[in-house]
N, C-alpha and C positions, 0 to 999 in steps of 0.2 A: 504494500500500500504506500503510495507516495504522499509526502507531506505537502499540503497546499500553503499558500501564503498566509502569514499571520496577520496581514492587514485586513481590515473589515471594509474599507472603502473600495467598491468595485472599480471606480474610475482610476484610483491609484494603482490597483492591481493590474489593470489593463495598460496603464502607462509604463509600469515597470517591465511588463512583457515586451512592449514596443521598444523601450530603451535598450533592453538586453539584445533583442533581435537586430536593432540597428547597429549596435556595437560590434556584433559578430559579422553582419553582412557587409559593413562598410569599413571594417578594421578601424573603428573610431573608439579608442579607449575612454574618451570623455563621457560618452553616453553610459558606459559601464560604471564609471565612477559616480555619475549622477544617480543611477539606479541603486547602487550600493548605499549612498547617503540617504536616499529617500526611503530605503527599507528600514533604516534605524528608527528608533523611537523619537518622539517629539522632545523628550527631555534630554536626549543625547545631542541632538542638533537644534540649537535655538534658532528662532526666526531672525532674519536680517532686517535691519532698519534702513530707511532711505538715506539717513545720514552716513551710514557705513558705506553705502554705494558711492556717495560723494567722495569719501576718502580713498576708497580702494580702486575705483574704475576711472579710466581716462574718458574724456569727452568723445562721443561718437562710437564707443565700444559696444559690443554685443556680449552680455554677460548672462550666466545661468546661476540662479540661486536655488539649490535643492531644498525646497520647503516653502515657507511663507515669507512674504515681504510686508513689513509694517511701516507706519508713516512717521516714526520719530526722527527728527532732524531735518535740516534743509537739503535741497537738491537744486543745483544751478547748472548742471550739465545735461546735455541731450544724450540719453542712453537708450539702448534697446535692452530691456530686462525681461528675461523669461524665468518663470517660477511656477510651482504647482498651484500656489494661491497668492492672492494679493488682498490686503485690506482695501476697502473703498477709498480711504484717504491716501494711501500709498499710491494707488493707481492714479488718482487725481494729481498728486505731486509730480509723478513721473511725466504725465502729459503736460502739466503746466511748465515744466522745464524744457519741453520740446522733444521729449523722448517717447518711447512706446513701451507699453507693458503687454507682453504676449504670453499666452499659455505655453507651457513647456512642450506640449504635443505639436503645436504649430511650428515652433522653432526646430523641432526634430524633423519635421517634414521639409522645411526650407533649407536646413543645413544637415543633411543626413550623414555626411562624412565628418562633421564637427569642426570644419575649418572656419577660422574667424570667430570662434566662440570661446569665451574664457569662463572657467568655473570659479565662482566665489563661494567659499565655504567657511 
């Protein structure tokens, strides 16, 4: 008998399978790393705030946050941010700075080989 995923969210389970499949098919280790980090518990991987994106990412960069993005802190750079979830205020701050907040699944479809994408964890 095989062991299933310990995650209860069916959307997350489907995304994990897609990430693993893309990592193998396109030889893109970034997607395997994102899947590994998403499989961890919420207490192990804390959410990332918009202020941390301001400090860690360069303007115009495409970044992946494995987990949730929250709205604490200012953002003055235009970034493309992909995450599993965004708070409504974080999504608004990213758009107000001229960036875009995209679901992780859509970034996976547009960058299947992981080129030009940076993992922030």
